ZAMARGU-4260 file (C-alpha; in steps of 0.2 Angstrom, whole numbers, plus 5000, padded with zeros to 4 digits):
<rodrens>
0) 4621/4935/4866 | 4613/4947/4878 | 4620/4938/4894 | 4637/4931/4891 | 4642/4916/4902
5) 4661/4914/4904 | 4667/4896/4899 | 4686/4900/4900 | 4695/4913/4910 | 4714/4914/4908
10) 4723/4926/4921 | 4741/4931/4919 | 4747/4916/4910 | 4765/4914/4907 | 4775/4900/4899
15) 4793/4899/4894 | 4805/4887/4886 | 4822/4890/4892 | 4826/4908/4886 | 4811/4909/4875
20) 4795/4917/4882 | 4781/4909/4873 | 4767/4918/4883 | 4768/4932/4895 | 4754/4938/4906
25) 4740/4933/4895 | 4722/4937/4902 | 4707/4932/4891 | 4689/4927/4893 | 4680/4915/4882
30) 4661/4913/4882 | 4649/4899/4880 | 4641/4898/4863 | 4653/4908/4854 | 4666/4906/4841
35) 4682/4915/4845 | 4697/4917/4832 | 4714/4917/4840 | 4725/4927/4829 | 4744/4931/4829
40) 4759/4929/4818 | 4768/4913/4817 | 4777/4910/4834 | 4766/4922/4843 | 4761/4909/4856
45) 4744/4904/4850 | 4746/4886/4850 | 4756/4886/4866 | 4742/4895/4875 | 4729/4882/4869
50) 4741/4868/4873 | 4740/4874/4891 | 4721/4874/4890 | 4721/4856/4883 | 4734/4849/4896
55) 4749/4847/4885 | 4759/4861/4894 | 4756/4868/4911 | 4758/4887/4914 | 4773/4893/4924
60) 4763/4907/4931 | 4744/4912/4931 | 4728/4903/4933 | 4715/4895/4922 | 4696/4895/4927
65) 4683/4884/4919 | 4665/4888/4921 | 4670/4900/4935 | 4681/4888/4945 | 4700/4888/4947
70) 4707/4872/4939 | 4724/4864/4937 | 4726/4855/4920 | 4741/4844/4920 | 4737/4832/4906
75) 4725/4830/4891 | 4715/4818/4903 | 4712/4832/4915 | 4706/4843/4900 | 4694/4830/4894
80) 4687/4828/4912 | 4684/4847/4911 | 4675/4846/4894 | 4690/4853/4884 | 4695/4845/4868
85) 4709/4850/4855 | 4711/4845/4837 | 4729/4848/4832 | 4736/4852/4815 | 4745/4835/4815
90) 4731/4822/4818 | 4733/4809/4832 | 4725/4794/4824 | 4730/4776/4821 | 4731/4773/4802
95) 4727/4754/4802 | 4711/4756/4813 | 4694/4762/4808 | 4686/4779/4812 | 4675/4771/4825
100) 4689/4762/4833 | 4699/4778/4834 | 4685/4787/4841 | 4683/4776/4856 | 4702/4771/4858
105) 4709/4775/4875 | 4692/4776/4884 | 4691/4767/4901 | 4680/4753/4905 | 4672/4739/4893
110) 4670/4745/4876 | 4656/4740/4865 | 4659/4745/4847 | 4641/4742/4841 | 4634/4753/4855
115) 4648/4766/4852 | 4643/4767/4834 | 4625/4771/4838 | 4630/4785/4849 | 4643/4791/4836
120) 4630/4792/4823 | 4619/4802/4835 | 4633/4815/4836 | 4635/4815/4817 | 4617/4818/4814
125) 4615/4831/4827 | 4629/4842/4820 | 4630/4837/4802 | 4646/4827/4801 | 4648/4815/4787
130) 4660/4800/4791 | 4661/4781/4787 | 4664/4773/4803 | 4670/4757/4796 | 4683/4766/4784
135) 4702/4764/4789 | 4711/4780/4793 | 4724/4776/4779 | 4710/4777/4766 | 4704/4794/4772
140) 4706/4811/4765 | 4712/4825/4776 | 4695/4832/4779 | 4688/4815/4784 | 4703/4812/4796
145) 4699/4829/4803 | 4680/4825/4805 | 4686/4809/4815 | 4696/4820/4827 | 4682/4832/4830
150) 4669/4818/4833 | 4682/4810/4844 | 4683/4825/4856 | 4664/4827/4855 | 4661/4808/4860
155) 4672/4811/4875 | 4660/4825/4881 | 4669/4841/4875 | 4660/4857/4878 | 4675/4868/4874
160) 4683/4864/4857 | 4700/4871/4851 | 4703/4869/4832 | 4721/4873/4827 | 4722/4878/4808
165) 4707/4867/4804 | 4706/4874/4786 | 4724/4874/4782 | 4722/4859/4770 | 4704/4859/4766
170) 4696/4864/4749 | 4683/4879/4749 | 4669/4866/4749 | 4676/4856/4763 | 4679/4872/4773
175) 4661/4878/4771 | 4655/4861/4777 | 4666/4863/4792 | 4659/4880/4795 | 4641/4874/4794
180) 4645/4860/4808 | 4654/4874/4818 | 4638/4885/4818 | 4628/4870/4823 | 4639/4866/4838
185) 4639/4885/4842 | 4619/4884/4842 | 4620/4870/4854 | 4630/4880/4866 | 4648/4874/4863
190) 4662/4885/4865 | 4674/4885/4849 | 4691/4892/4848 | 4699/4893/4831 | 4717/4896/4827
195) 4719/4902/4809 | 4728/4914/4798 | 4715/4916/4785 | 4706/4933/4788 | 4692/4931/4776
200) 4687/4915/4786 | 4689/4924/4802 | 4676/4937/4796 | 4665/4923/4790 | 4664/4911/4805
205) 4669/4920/4821 | 4660/4931/4834 | 4676/4939/4842 | 4694/4940/4838 | 4708/4939/4851
210) 4725/4944/4846 | 4742/4939/4852 | 4759/4947/4848 | 4776/4941/4853 | 4767/4930/4867
215) 4757/4944/4874 | 4738/4947/4873 | 4736/4964/4864 | 4717/4966/4862 | 4701/4959/4856
220) 4689/4964/4842 | 4671/4961/4838 | 4672/4953/4821 | 4657/4962/4814 | 4665/4978/4818
225) 4682/4976/4811 | 4691/4972/4795 | 4707/4963/4788 | 4717/4978/4788 | 4714/4982/4807
230) 4717/4964/4812 | 4733/4963/4802 | 4740/4980/4809 | 4736/4974/4827 | 4744/4957/4824
235) 4760/4965/4817 | 4761/4980/4828 | 4762/4992/4813 | 4753/4996/4797 | 4755/4982/4784
240) 4752/4984/4766 | 4740/4971/4760 | 4744/4974/4741 | 4754/4961/4731 | 4765/4969/4718
245) 4764/4962/4700 | 4779/4969/4690 | 4779/4967/4672 | 4786/4951/4665 | 4805/4952/4662
250) 4810/4946/4644 | 4797/4932/4644 | 4805/4917/4634 | 4798/4899/4633 | 4806/4889/4647
255) 4794/4874/4649 | 4783/4867/4635 | 4770/4854/4640 | 4761/4845/4625 | 4747/4833/4626
260) 4751/4827/4644 | 4740/4813/4651 | 4742/4804/4668 | 4732/4791/4676 | 4731/4785/4694
265) 4734/4767/4700 | 4715/4763/4697 | 4717/4769/4678 | 4707/4785/4681 | 4714/4801/4672
270) 4721/4814/4684 | 4727/4824/4669 | 4721/4823/4651 | 4728/4831/4636 | 4736/4846/4645
275) 4746/4858/4635 | 4753/4875/4640 | 4770/4885/4641 | 4778/4893/4655 | 4790/4907/4652
280) 4805/4915/4660 | 4802/4931/4670 | 4783/4928/4673 | 4772/4919/4685 | 4760/4906/4678
285) 4746/4903/4691 | 4737/4886/4691 | 4719/4887/4697 | 4707/4873/4701 | 4697/4864/4714
290) 4709/4854/4725 | 4712/4837/4717 | 4709/4843/4699 | 4727/4837/4694 | 4738/4852/4701
295) 4749/4840/4711 | 4751/4827/4697 | 4755/4841/4684 | 4770/4848/4694 | 4776/4830/4699
300) 4775/4825/4681 | 4786/4840/4676 | 4798/4836/4690 | 4800/4818/4686 | 4790/4811/4701
305) 4775/4805/4691 | 4773/4792/4678 | 4766/4800/4662 | 4755/4790/4650 | 4757/4801/4635
310) 4763/4818/4630 | 4780/4828/4632 | 4788/4841/4643 | 4802/4851/4635 | 4814/4861/4645
315) 4821/4875/4635 | 4838/4881/4643 | 4844/4899/4644 | 4856/4894/4630 | 4842/4888/4619
320) 4846/4870/4620 | 4831/4859/4622 | 4829/4844/4634 | 4814/4831/4635 | 4810/4829/4653
325) 4799/4814/4652 | 4810/4799/4655 | 4823/4808/4666 | 4824/4805/4684 | 4820/4819/4697
330) 4838/4822/4701 | 4843/4825/4683 | 4828/4837/4681 | 4833/4846/4697 | 4851/4848/4691
335) 4844/4856/4675 | 4837/4870/4686 | 4819/4864/4687 | 4814/4865/4706 | 4798/4859/4714
340) 4793/4866/4731 | 4778/4857/4736 | 4772/4861/4753 | 4763/4845/4758 | 4749/4842/4769
345) 4761/4834/4782 | 4776/4846/4781 | 4787/4835/4793 | 4781/4819/4785 | 4786/4823/4767
350) 4796/4840/4767 | 4808/4840/4781 | 4816/4828/4794 | 4809/4833/4811 | 4824/4827/4822
355) 4837/4835/4811 | 4841/4854/4814 | 4839/4868/4801 | 4856/4867/4794 | 4855/4848/4791
360) 4838/4850/4783 | 4846/4863/4771 | 4859/4850/4767 | 4846/4838/4761 | 4843/4849/4746
365) 4861/4852/4742 | 4872/4837/4748 | 4873/4829/4731 | 4883/4845/4725 | 4896/4843/4738
370) 4915/4841/4733 | 4916/4824/4740 | 4904/4810/4742 | 4911/4805/4759 | 4915/4822/4766
375) 4900/4833/4765 | 4902/4852/4765 | 4892/4859/4780 | 4897/4877/4778 | 4885/4881/4764
380) 4870/4873/4772 | 4873/4883/4788 | 4875/4899/4779 | 4859/4895/4770 | 4850/4891/4786
385) 4855/4908/4793 | 4849/4917/4778 | 4832/4909/4778 | 4830/4912/4797 | 4835/4931/4794
390) 4825/4934/4778 | 4809/4925/4783 | 4810/4929/4801 | 4810/4911/4807 | 4807/4911/4826
395) 4820/4898/4832 | 4833/4898/4847 | 4846/4893/4834 | 4849/4885/4818 | 4854/4869/4828
400) 4836/4868/4834 | 4827/4852/4828 | 4814/4857/4816 | 4801/4847/4825 | 4802/4860/4839
405) 4797/4874/4828 | 4779/4880/4826 | 4770/4874/4810 | 4772/4891/4802 | 4790/4892/4805
410) 4793/4874/4798 | 4784/4880/4783 | 4796/4895/4781 | 4811/4883/4782 | 4803/4872/4768
415) 4799/4886/4756 | 4815/4896/4759 | 4826/4881/4756 | 4818/4878/4739 | 4818/4897/4734
420) 4836/4898/4739 | 4842/4884/4727 | 4843/4897/4712 | 4832/4888/4700 | 4828/4893/4682
425) 4810/4885/4684 | 4802/4887/4701 | 4786/4876/4703 | 4778/4880/4720 | 4762/4873/4727
430) 4754/4880/4743 | 4769/4890/4747 | 4759/4900/4761 | 4749/4886/4768 | 4747/4889/4786
435) 4757/4905/4786 | 4752/4921/4795 | 4747/4936/4783 | 4764/4945/4786 | 4774/4930/4782
440) 4763/4926/4767 | 4767/4943/4759 | 4786/4940/4763 | 4784/4924/4752 | 4775/4933/4738
445) 4789/4946/4738 | 4802/4932/4736 | 4792/4924/4722 | 4791/4941/4713 | 4810/4943/4716
450) 4812/4926/4707 | 4802/4932/4693 | 4812/4948/4692 | 4828/4937/4691 | 4821/4929/4675
455) 4815/4913/4683 | 4799/4904/4676 | 4787/4903/4691 | 4773/4890/4691 | 4762/4895/4706
460) 4748/4883/4713 | 4739/4892/4727 | 4723/4889/4737 | 4717/4908/4738 | 4710/4913/4721
465) 4711/4932/4726 | 4730/4929/4728 | 4731/4920/4711 | 4723/4934/4703 | 4734/4947/4711
470) 4751/4938/4708 | 4749/4929/4692 | 4753/4936/4674 | 4743/4922/4666 | 4732/4909/4674
475) 4729/4891/4668 | 4713/4884/4675 | 4711/4865/4677 | 4695/4856/4679 | 4695/4837/4682
480) 4712/4836/4675 | 4708/4845/4659 | 4713/4863/4654 | 4697/4875/4655 | 4707/4889/4648
485) 4722/4901/4650 | 4718/4919/4654 | 4727/4935/4658 | 4729/4937/4677 | 4727/4956/4675
490) 4710/4956/4667 | 4702/4940/4674 | 4689/4941/4688 | 4686/4929/4702 | 4668/4924/4695
495) 4675/4920/4678 | 4689/4909/4685 | 4677/4901/4698 | 4665/4896/4683 | 4680/4889/4673
500) 4686/4879/4688 | 4669/4869/4687 | 4668/4867/4668 | 4680/4857/4657 | 4688/4861/4640
505) 4684/4879/4640 | 4665/4877/4641 | 4665/4892/4653
</rodrens>
């Protein structure tokens, strides 16, 4: 861009919530026809800043300019009138309505669904969206719901789009599709602001990077002239090692033995077929596979949350005794020491209770072990909550704060910290760093490695293949619910694992 035209100017923006300063004196320019990545650690004020631009919050101090004119944005309706649309981490869609109905919902005047579909299809064709307008939201995948949200803001005339963690729950293929659409929108002159923690995606999609630290703007970088290390150091305010330790396995002994495991979904389609492997104490077994290849069903089957058609899952206790897990209920399996930490797509919907505070959410994990069924011990959960806040640097006014008031990344830390703190003998964790900034992610990797050093058998499902290769001792590769192979994490390379993820039964 030889001549930059300013779309958004933020001048000395300040926002506080009681004693917490979310943003302080932020000054930033964003240009037309560019993709800007907004980076910062969890709780650094990224989403708060964009919520002021989209009308959810109003600045305590400072001024916002849109296309060179000073504006007051006091509601999302004001933002829409100025051509600003934000797609949040938690979608705001009506499940029982179709995609088309959601897109036009809330617009003023007489609504003609047939005419609206014509215009929606024009938008989809122009930018490369794929969406079934007659499909109900409750039947849609996460990426389909996200597409509906983006089309919804474009239908309302948005020229400035804010995407909050848009790839957090997308597969690599879905992410590339989204990026292709974003590039098309950029070519059409749209201004796109993306909040993300995935630095390789920042490098792939953005033109510039703006960095916040503790609510303040600390600088900007041209993406083509920077790297992950420089961006990380700027976010954290000091040099951060981007190396994951991989200590040698500690006295590896068989802890979980899975033989011939098969699982079908409600439509009779195999989600797992004849899966066999062992997980050993003192090592990390990584599970690699394209999203939806049976990772979720595998962990849930071991934890007693999934109906198994055939096969067995044996738990070999530290004392050598053997328990068959198939047929046991989840509570009994958990009490044996088999813990499942599954970070869901909807953290608050499935993992935690938003209206409860941190201590009470800790209690959800441990209340069955209280001395009395009627008088629940609250001291241990409060102590655990304080430990998780301290160790994982959870940004919260206090442990009495309702979880729904925390940022997405801080919610995640509470969820993961609670499971790791339960002292399991087998820790199964899926998407443990989903949505976390890079510094927090490395804290989680260190905690998982500590579990390994303590002799825990760790089964680790992750979205980042580079991390799997750095962290895992062995990697089980799934393709279409079948095992493609089990390889040494120390000698495997990304290309080989990638090929195995697309070929069944060890064909790779």
